[in-house]
N, C-alpha and C positions, 0 to 999 in steps of 0.2 A: 270742538272735540277732535280726538285722532281716533281712526279707525282702520287697522288692520287690511288692508286691502285684499288677503285672504277672504274677506268676508265680504266679497261683492259676492254677487249671487249670480255673477255669469262663470261656468264652470272650469271652460274652457282658457280664458283669462287668467283665472283665478289658480289654475292649476301651474300654468305657464312661468306667472309672475312670483310663484310660490317655491318653483324650481330653480330661479334664477335666486332670487335671494336665498333658499338654503346653500347653492352652491359657493355664493359669495360669501355665507356666512356671516348674512346681517340683515336688515328690516325694511321691508318697504311698508311707509304710512300714505294714507290719504287724508285730503283736507279740504275741505269746500265752503264753498258760502254764496249766494244769489243777494241782486238789489234791483230792487224796480223801482224806478223813480217817474215823476210825474212833472213837465217842466215846462215853463212859459218863459216867451224874451218878447221884446221890443225893436221894433227896426228890423225882423224879421218873418219869416211865413212860418209861422206855427201851425203843423199838421197836426198827427195824432201824438201826443203829447207824454203814449205811453212808451218807455224804456226799461229795458232790463238787461244786467250783469250776470252772468254766471260764473264761477270760478271753480276749477279744480287744482289743487297744487300737491303732487307726488314730489314723497322727501323717500329715498334709499340712505341708509346710513349702514355704516361698515368699519374696522376697523384693520391697520396694517399689521405685522407680527413688530415693526420696529414703536408701536404705540401711535401712529400717524392715524388722525380718523377722515373718516372717509362721510361727503356729503356729497348726493346727486338730486337735485330739484328741476322740476320739470312744473310749468304754470300753462294750464291754459285758462284764457278770460277774451272778454268781449266777443263771444260768439268764436272766437277759432280756434280751432283742434290745438294749435302750437302756441304761445307767446313768446315763452322765453325757458332760457335751461340754465343750469351752472354746473362745474364740479368743484367741491371744497376741497384740500389736501392739507389738514392741520394738524403741523408738525408739534412734538413736544418742545423743540427749543427753536424751530427757526420761524416762524409764524405761518401765516396762514396763505394759502397757492391758490388761486381763484381763476378759473377759466369762466369765462364768462361770454353768454350767448344770446343778446338782445336785452338784457334783464334792465341796461341803463341804470345798474346802481352802483357800478365801479367808478374808480375815480373820481374827476370831478363831478360824475355824475352823479353821484350819491348824494351830493351838495346843492343839488341845483334848485333847490326851495325846502329848507329844513323849518320854516315858522310854525311857531303851533298853532292851529287849527283843531276844529270841533270836529268837522269833517274832511273837508276838500281843499288842496290850497286854491288861494285867492284867484290864478287862473283858471282853476279847474271846474265850468261850469259851462253853462248852454247857450253862452250869448255870442260865444265866439272872441279873440282878442288876436292873435296872431303873436302875440306873446313870446322873444328869441330866447330861449333857457342856455345859458351855458354848461353842458355836459361833457366838452373834453373828448375822452374817446368812450364814453359810456354807451354812444350808441352805436359803436363797431364792436363786431368781436374781439375780445382783448384778454390779455391776463394780467391778475393783478396780485403782488404781493402786500399782506397785511405783515409788517412786525409785530413782533411781539413789544408790547408796549411798558413805557422806562419814564417812569416819574413823571405820568400823567400823560404820556405822549404816545400819541399811535400815527405811526407814518404809513402811506399807503403810496405805490406804486403801481402803475397800469402803465401796460403798452398795446398798441396795437399797429403790427404792422404795416398795414395799411387803413388810415381812417377814414373811413369811407360809407359809414353808417349803413354798410352792409352785414348780413349775416349769410351763414353757407352750410348747407346739409354735408354731413361727414362726406371726406375725400370729394371734394368741390372746392371751388377758388369763386372767390366776390366776382373774376373777370374785369371788365373796363369798369363798372360803376365810380361815380366819381372820380372819374381817370385824372383829375389834378389832383388828389389829395395824395398823399404819403403819409410814411410814419408818423403816430403820436405819441405822446408820454406825457402820463399825469404825474403828480406828485403833490401829496397833500399830509397837512401835517394836523394831527384831532386833539385836541389839549384837553383833560380834565382836568383843571389845576385844583380845585376845591368841587365839594359833594353840590349836585345841581348845577355846576356852570361849565357850560360848553363852549370852548372859542375854535374856530377853525379857519386856516390858510390854505390856498392850494390855487397850482396855476397847470398850465396846458399849452403844449406847443405840437405843433401840428404842422408836417412840410408841405408847401404846396410849388406843384408844379406846373410850367407855363402853358401846359396844355387846357384850353377849357373843353367844357361838356360839348360843344360843337365841332371841337377836334380843331378849332382856331386858335394863333396863339393868343394868348391872354396874358396882361401885365400881373403877374403875381410878387407876394411876398409868403413869408411864412403866416401861421394864423394861432394866435397865441390869446388864451383865455385867463381869467383868473375872479378867483373867489374869496373873499373874506366876511368871515361873519359870527356871531355866537348865541346861545340861549339860555336863558338863565330860568330854572323852575324853584318857587319855594310856596312850599304847601299848596295850596290847589292854584296858584299862580303860575303861568309860566310866559315868558317876554320873549322875543328875536328880533332881531336886523340882520341883514347883509346886503352888502354893495359887493357889485359882479362887474364885470365887463369883459368887452370881446373886440378882437383888432384879426379882422377877417385876411385881412393879408393882397385885396381886391382892391386896386388905386386906380382901374380907368376911371371913364367919364361913366357916371350914372349908378358906380357902383356902390353898395352898403359900404364902407370902411370902420363903422364904429358901433357896437352896442353899448348902454349904460343902461345899467339896471338896479335900483333898490328895492329891498322889499323889507317888509317890518308885520310882527303881529302877535297878537297876547289874545290869552285862553283862561278860563277861569271856569274850574269844577265845583261847579255848583254843593254839588253830593254827589254820592258814588254811582249815581243814574244821570243827573244832568251835566252837560259841557257848554259854555257861550264864548265865543270866541271874534272877534273882530281883524281884520286882515286886508291889509296894502301893498299893491304892486306898480312900481312907479318907471317906466322906462323910455327911454329916446336913443333913434339911431343917425348914425352921421351920414351922410350922401351930398355930394359934390361939394365938401366944404363946408357944408353946414348943418344945423339938426335937423332933423324933423320936430314936429308938435307931439310933447310929452302926452304918451298914455298912461292914464291912470285908472285903476283897477281896486274897487273895495268891497269888499264881503262881508256880509255879518250872518253869523253860522250857530246853529243850537245842533246837539246831538240828545237824545235819551234814550237809555239802552236798562232794557228787561232780560237779564239772560241772555241767549244766542241773537235774539232783533233790537233792532236798532231803528229808530224814527230820527229820521235828518232832514235840514231846511236850510238852504242857502239862501240868504236873499242877494245880487252882486251889480254893481252899477260901473260901466267903466265908460270913461272918456277918452276919444280920439281913438276909438279900438282901431289896430293895424297902423295906428300913426297918422291917421286921419283926421280934419277936420271936420267933414263933411256932416250935415245931419245924420243922416245913416247909420255914421258912427260913434252915435253918442245912445247907448245902448245900457237897457236893464234887464233882469231877466232873475226868476226865481225857480229852484229843485225841490223836490220835496222827494224825500227816499225811505223806501223800506229795504231795512239789511238784515238778510238771518245769514250766520254763522252755524256751522256745523262739523 
C-alpha cells in the first residue's frame, strides 16, 4: 500500500517534502517492507540465526510540459540509509531514459538471473556460493535508453563512461577505483513473441587498460559478457533457462579467463496463496588454460501469502562452493522468513 509521504508524522520532514512536491507539481509516495529470517547452514559457524531486512522506497513522480513523465526512485535496504537510486524520463515517442545509480538492474544487469522462483534466486541463500554473475554495466553508475517496443521487441542500451563498479555522490567522480576499467556498453534485445513467452539475448563490452590495481603493468584484453535465456508462463506453471558467459580479458598466469554459467527453474502456483519452486545454477571458471570443478547449486522453495504477510522457506544444497572440491565446500542450508509489506 502506498502512503503519501506528507502523512508521515514528522512535521519538519513532512513540510519540506511537501514543499518540494508542490514546487514540482508532482507527488512523492513511500512504500516499505520488512523481512525477518532464521537461517542454519552446514560447514559454517552458526551464530545468532536471526536476521532482518527493512526497506523504504521513495518514489517521486511528475510530468513535463511535453508529456514526458518523470520518476525518481530511492531505495534504502539491508540496514543502509541509501541503497540505490534512479531517475527515469519516459518520453511520449522516444522511449525511456534512465540515469541509474547502484540499482544493478539496467542493461545486462537486469537479466543476471530471471528464473522463476517462489522466493529468492537459487544463489540467494545463507550458505555462500561465490557465484559470479554477468551484470555488464549494471553495477556502475550508468545511463540506459529503453527504446519503444516494436513488433514485440524492446531494445535496451546502457552505457557507463567508466565501468568500475563504483557509484559517486553528486559533483563527484569515482576516481581511481578499478583503474584498469574503461567505458562499458550493454545491448539487450527483450522479445515477447506470444503471450507468456519471454526471450532475451544480450551482450556487454568493457574496455580494459593495461594498468592493474597495484599500478603494475598487466596484460589484458577487453572484457566481454553474454546472456541468452527464456521464460514461459502457462497458467500456474512458469519455467525458465538461461546461459551466460564472461570473458574477463585477463590473460596472465593465474588469471581467471572465463566464466561459464547455466541456470534453470520451474515454479508452480498451487493457489492464490501458495507457491512452490525448484531451481538450479551451474558454474565453472577457466584458470591457466583449464576449467575448475563445476559448482552446482540447487534450491527448493515455498512461499505462503496472507494479505501483506508472507511466510517463506528455502532449502539450498551447494556442491563445490567457490569452485572448490574441499569437504568444507559441500554445503547445505535452510532459511525461513516472515516478510511484511506496507
